Wavefront OBJ file of the C-alpha trace (Angstrom):
o trace
v -171.922 -153.201 50.819
v -171.656 -149.547 51.807
v -167.884 -149.916 52.161
v -167.656 -151.364 48.639
v -169.773 -148.531 47.266
v -167.526 -145.994 49.007
v -164.394 -147.599 47.558
v -165.921 -147.689 44.082
v -166.911 -144.029 44.348
v -163.399 -143.129 45.519
v -161.735 -144.772 42.523
v -164.381 -143.415 40.164
v -163.252 -139.897 41.097
v -159.660 -140.628 40.061
v -158.450 -139.874 36.520
v -158.497 -143.062 34.474
v -155.000 -142.369 33.120
v -153.623 -142.135 36.669
v -155.152 -145.501 37.590
v -153.724 -147.044 34.430
v -150.314 -145.596 35.286
v -150.379 -147.019 38.794
v -151.597 -150.306 37.353
v -148.624 -150.348 35.006
v -146.236 -149.914 37.936
v -147.929 -152.769 39.800
v -147.678 -154.926 36.661
v -143.938 -154.250 36.378
v -143.408 -155.191 40.013
v -145.415 -158.365 39.499
v -143.229 -159.309 36.534
v -140.098 -158.577 38.573
v -141.357 -160.774 41.415
v -142.126 -163.573 38.961
v -138.663 -163.315 37.406
v -137.095 -163.450 40.867
v -139.069 -166.600 41.696
v -138.091 -168.268 38.412
v -134.410 -167.396 38.875
v -134.482 -168.937 42.363
v -135.896 -172.157 40.927
v -133.534 -172.331 37.943
v -130.332 -171.567 39.819
v -130.587 -172.846 43.394
v -126.858 -172.384 43.998
v -127.121 -168.589 43.806
v -128.559 -166.454 46.578
v -131.339 -164.164 45.363
v -132.425 -163.037 48.820
v -131.260 -159.442 48.256
v -133.241 -159.248 45.026
v -136.338 -160.531 46.829
v -135.756 -157.984 49.592
v -135.508 -155.196 47.037
v -138.752 -156.200 45.354
v -140.575 -156.595 48.677
v -139.427 -153.114 49.684
v -140.640 -151.737 46.348
v -144.116 -153.128 47.067
v -144.244 -151.204 50.338
v -142.905 -147.999 48.781
v -145.317 -148.149 45.844
v -148.255 -148.836 48.171
v -147.397 -145.763 50.275
v -146.916 -143.593 47.216
v -150.078 -144.766 45.463
v -152.138 -144.234 48.590
v -150.791 -140.696 49.052
v -151.337 -139.735 45.405
v -154.894 -141.043 45.387
v -155.738 -139.253 48.641
v -154.585 -135.885 47.315
v -152.086 -133.104 47.952
v -152.461 -133.147 51.732
v -151.478 -136.806 52.042
v -148.684 -136.451 49.484
v -147.284 -133.397 51.262
v -147.348 -135.265 54.573
v -145.576 -138.218 52.968
v -142.802 -135.966 51.686
v -142.513 -134.265 55.065
v -141.707 -137.702 56.479
v -139.341 -138.459 53.580
v -137.493 -135.154 54.069
v -137.236 -135.733 57.821
v -135.802 -139.237 57.435
v -133.461 -138.174 54.629
v -132.144 -135.214 56.641
v -131.774 -137.379 59.731
v -129.754 -139.915 57.744
v -127.600 -137.158 56.275
v -126.893 -135.551 59.647
v -126.260 -138.940 61.264
v -123.402 -139.711 58.860
v -122.100 -136.157 58.399
v -119.218 -135.062 60.673
v -121.283 -133.042 63.165
v -120.198 -132.126 66.714
v -121.880 -131.666 70.082
v -121.805 -127.883 69.783
v -123.783 -128.166 66.530
v -126.983 -129.137 68.348
v -128.720 -125.781 67.860
v -127.700 -125.682 64.182
v -129.052 -129.208 63.761
v -132.317 -128.091 65.352
v -132.469 -125.169 62.917
v -131.921 -127.591 60.037
v -134.832 -129.749 61.192
v -137.021 -126.648 61.583
v -136.504 -125.950 57.876
v -138.807 -128.922 57.178
v -142.050 -127.592 58.730
v -141.283 -124.060 57.543
v -140.601 -125.096 53.946
v -143.558 -127.486 53.692
v -145.866 -124.944 55.329
v -145.443 -122.723 52.281
v -146.165 -125.725 50.057
v -149.393 -126.276 51.992
v -150.213 -122.570 51.601
v -149.424 -122.772 47.869
v -146.949 -119.915 48.233
v -144.386 -120.737 45.571
v -142.501 -117.367 45.655
v -141.741 -117.808 49.375
v -140.938 -121.522 49.053
v -138.552 -120.606 46.229
v -136.298 -118.546 48.523
v -136.867 -119.791 52.074
v -134.016 -122.344 52.075
v -131.684 -121.156 49.254
v -131.670 -117.556 50.542
v -132.788 -117.290 54.158
v -131.500 -120.603 55.492
v -128.306 -119.857 53.568
v -127.993 -116.580 55.499
v -129.256 -117.807 58.875
v -127.050 -120.899 59.196
v -123.665 -119.138 59.001
v -124.921 -116.318 61.236
v -126.014 -118.748 63.947
v -122.690 -120.560 63.816
v -120.824 -117.269 64.075
v -123.097 -116.071 66.897
v -122.315 -119.239 68.849
v -118.587 -118.723 68.257
v -118.168 -121.834 66.134
v -115.309 -120.879 63.823
v -113.377 -124.154 63.523
v -113.841 -125.564 59.981
v -116.437 -122.811 59.601
v -116.830 -122.744 55.805
v -116.931 -126.510 55.332
v -119.467 -127.003 58.136
v -121.722 -124.178 56.908
v -121.666 -125.782 53.457
v -122.445 -129.198 54.960
v -125.568 -128.002 56.781
v -126.779 -125.974 53.826
v -126.236 -128.899 51.472
v -128.320 -131.138 53.728
v -131.211 -128.673 53.815
v -131.055 -128.032 50.071
v -131.097 -131.672 49.014
v -133.201 -133.318 51.714
v -135.766 -130.554 52.255
v -135.835 -127.980 49.471
v -135.200 -130.152 46.415
v -137.485 -132.974 47.556
v -140.147 -130.385 48.326
v -140.536 -129.722 44.612
v -142.101 -133.166 44.190
v -144.723 -132.316 46.809
v -145.335 -128.866 45.308
v -146.343 -130.486 42.015
v -149.518 -131.631 43.768
v -150.627 -127.999 44.029
v -150.924 -127.784 40.235
v -154.636 -127.568 39.310
v -155.795 -130.925 37.961
v -157.112 -129.230 34.826
v -153.553 -128.376 33.747
v -152.461 -132.032 33.338
v -154.076 -135.029 31.576
v -153.958 -137.199 34.716
v -154.166 -134.341 37.201
v -151.440 -133.217 39.573
v -150.938 -136.780 40.824
v -150.048 -137.806 37.272
v -147.248 -135.226 37.231
v -145.765 -136.648 40.420
v -146.188 -140.216 39.176
v -144.309 -139.409 35.967
v -141.448 -137.825 37.913
v -141.072 -140.703 40.359
v -141.469 -143.483 37.797
v -138.982 -141.891 35.397
v -136.445 -141.259 38.171
v -136.590 -144.747 39.642
v -136.811 -146.421 36.225
v -133.631 -144.570 35.263
v -131.821 -145.964 38.311
v -132.969 -149.507 37.564
v -132.264 -149.256 33.825
v -128.742 -147.956 34.414
v -128.122 -150.821 36.836
v -129.456 -153.475 34.435
v -127.612 -152.119 31.390
v -124.447 -151.796 33.415
v -124.659 -155.356 34.737
v -125.467 -156.711 31.278
v -123.079 -154.807 29.011
v -120.965 -152.603 31.263
v -117.228 -152.589 30.551
v -116.029 -148.975 30.471
v -116.092 -147.219 33.842
v -117.473 -143.692 33.806
v -116.490 -142.368 37.276
v -114.191 -145.049 38.718
v -112.926 -142.975 41.656
v -116.466 -142.144 42.809
v -118.616 -145.144 41.865
v -116.546 -148.008 40.376
v -119.615 -150.027 39.328
v -121.035 -147.329 37.052
v -120.195 -147.670 33.372
v -120.726 -145.757 30.157
v -122.853 -148.614 28.872
v -125.073 -148.429 31.949
v -125.382 -144.660 31.757
v -126.156 -144.558 28.026
v -128.505 -147.565 28.174
v -130.389 -146.091 31.129
v -130.485 -142.662 29.494
v -131.932 -144.050 26.232
v -134.448 -146.299 28.022
v -135.673 -143.532 30.329
v -135.821 -140.978 27.520
v -138.021 -143.391 25.557
v -140.262 -143.925 28.594
v -140.712 -140.176 29.078
v -141.310 -139.583 25.379
v -144.061 -142.205 25.121
v -145.660 -141.854 28.582
v -145.210 -138.108 28.940
v -148.201 -137.053 26.792
v -150.523 -139.184 28.959
v -149.294 -137.956 32.346
v -147.997 -134.438 31.642
v -149.079 -131.489 29.497
v -145.741 -131.531 27.662
v -145.356 -132.102 23.941
v -142.903 -131.334 21.158
v -139.680 -129.627 22.181
v -140.679 -129.391 25.825
v -141.195 -133.127 26.064
v -138.012 -133.827 24.080
v -135.909 -131.647 26.393
v -137.450 -133.323 29.428
v -136.709 -136.764 27.982
v -133.108 -135.822 27.232
v -132.290 -133.988 30.468
v -134.079 -135.859 33.269
v -132.050 -139.109 33.019
v -128.825 -137.084 33.117
v -130.037 -135.263 36.242
v -130.860 -138.595 37.885
v -127.388 -139.904 37.137
v -125.877 -136.683 38.499
v -127.806 -136.998 41.763
v -126.733 -140.607 42.201
v -123.061 -139.866 41.516
v -123.036 -136.770 43.726
v -124.396 -138.701 46.705
v -121.882 -141.470 45.993
v -119.088 -138.883 46.193
v -120.407 -137.671 49.566
v -120.603 -141.222 50.929
v -117.122 -142.003 49.648
v -115.795 -138.871 51.340
v -117.422 -139.891 54.636
v -116.353 -143.514 54.194
v -119.712 -145.299 54.158
v -121.596 -147.466 51.665
v -125.196 -146.713 52.703
v -126.712 -143.874 54.716
v -128.652 -146.392 56.860
v -130.290 -149.831 56.738
v -133.866 -148.576 56.872
v -135.051 -150.147 53.603
v -134.182 -153.846 53.214
v -132.195 -154.448 50.044
v -131.811 -150.727 49.316
v -129.940 -149.218 52.250
v -131.156 -145.881 53.556
v -133.978 -143.702 52.343
v -131.455 -141.110 51.175
v -129.806 -143.833 49.081
v -133.185 -144.372 47.410
v -134.016 -140.693 46.761
v -130.547 -139.391 45.852
v -131.470 -139.173 42.149
v -134.778 -137.498 43.017
v -132.965 -134.654 44.772
v -131.696 -133.610 41.327
v -134.594 -134.619 39.078
v -137.426 -133.048 41.133
v -136.400 -129.369 40.739
v -135.416 -129.830 37.085
v -138.699 -131.564 36.256
v -140.677 -128.885 38.117
v -138.984 -125.974 36.371
v -139.184 -127.518 32.904
v -142.906 -128.065 33.446
v -143.307 -124.487 34.661
v -141.386 -123.142 31.661
v -143.064 -125.178 28.919
v -146.562 -126.013 30.113
v -147.862 -125.341 33.630
v -149.002 -121.741 34.191
v -149.971 -122.076 37.862
v -146.558 -120.954 39.085
l 1 2 3 4 5 6 7 8 9 10 11 12 13 14 15 16 17 18 19 20 21 22 23 24 25 26 27 28 29 30 31 32 33 34 35 36 37 38 39 40 41 42 43 44 45 46 47 48 49 50 51 52 53 54 55 56 57 58 59 60 61 62 63 64 65 66 67 68 69 70 71 72 73 74 75 76 77 78 79 80 81 82 83 84 85 86 87 88 89 90 91 92 93 94 95 96 97 98 99 100 101 102 103 104 105 106 107 108 109 110 111 112 113 114 115 116 117 118 119 120 121 122 123 124 125 126 127 128 129 130 131 132 133 134 135 136 137 138 139 140 141 142 143 144 145 146 147 148 149 150 151 152 153 154 155 156 157 158 159 160 161 162 163 164 165 166 167 168 169 170 171 172 173 174 175 176 177 178 179 180 181 182 183 184 185 186 187 188 189 190 191 192 193 194 195 196 197 198 199 200 201 202 203 204 205 206 207 208 209 210 211 212 213 214 215 216 217 218 219 220 221 222 223 224 225 226 227 228 229 230 231 232 233 234 235 236 237 238 239 240 241 242 243 244 245 246 247 248 249 250 251 252 253 254 255 256 257 258 259 260 261 262 263 264 265 266 267 268 269 270 271 272 273 274 275 276 277 278 279 280 281 282 283 284 285 286 287 288 289 290 291 292 293 294 295 296 297 298 299 300 301 302 303 304 305 306 307 308 309 310 311 312 313 314 315 316 317 318 319 320 321 322 323
C-alpha cells in the first residue's frame, strides 16, 4: 500500500500536460502495434517482422525516455550522456581512424564528461564554446604535436564533426531540462518531449508519405528512397503537430511558434540527409545493429543532431529567458 501511495504521489507531482503528452505517445504506439498485428493477419504472405521489431524497439526507447523525463534533469542528463557516448562510439567505429589516432580518440571521448559537466552545472556560456571553440583548437594541435600530418585537414574535420554532432548538438536536448519549470506550460520535461516527438514524428511522417505517394526523388545520389512527396508531406504533418501541440508543451505562440513549425521539420530532414551522405561516403548502410529494426543509435538520432540546437535557440530567442 505504501508503494502505491508513493507512486501516486510521484505522478501527482508531474504536470498534467506532460502526463497527457506521454500518454498520447503511448496511444500512438499502441495503435501502431495494433495495425502491425492486423496487417500480419490480413496478408500472411508478407513478412512484417521488421515492422514488429521497429515497434518493439520504440516501446523500449519511449520507456527509457519517459522514465528519465519524469525523474528530472539529472536522469535525463545521464541518459543523454549514454546516448552521446554510444553515438560517438558508433561514429568512430565506422570512420576511417588509424592506430596512431588513439590519443585523439580518447580526447574525443573526454569531450562527453566535460561538456555534460557544464550542463549539470547549468553553465550555458561555457557549454556554448567548449566543443565548437576549444575542442576545435585542441584537436588539430594534438594531432600536430603527435606529428600526424597525413590527411591532416580531413582527419581533423572528421574528429571535430563527431564531437559536434554526437556530443555538442545532442547536449542541447539535455540542457533544455535546466529551464525552470515555471517558464513552460508542462515544465522543462515538456520542452524536451516536444522536441523529441516532433523530430521522430517528422522521420516517420516523411517515410510514410514517401512510401505512399513518393515518385520524385529529392536527393537521389545521397538517399535514393527520399522523395519530394515524402519531404513535403512530412514537413506539413510535423508543422501541423508543432502548431497544435506547441502551445501546450512550450511557451511559444504567434510568430515564434510559426517559425518553429516551419523550420524544425526542415532541420530534421537536413540531419537525416547529412548522415546519409556520411554513410554513403564510408560505404555502410547503418552505423551499427544496436537497435533491432532501426540500425544504430546514431541512425536513430541523426535528425536530432540538427533539430536540437535549432529548437533550443529558437526557444531562447522567442520565449525562454533562462539562458
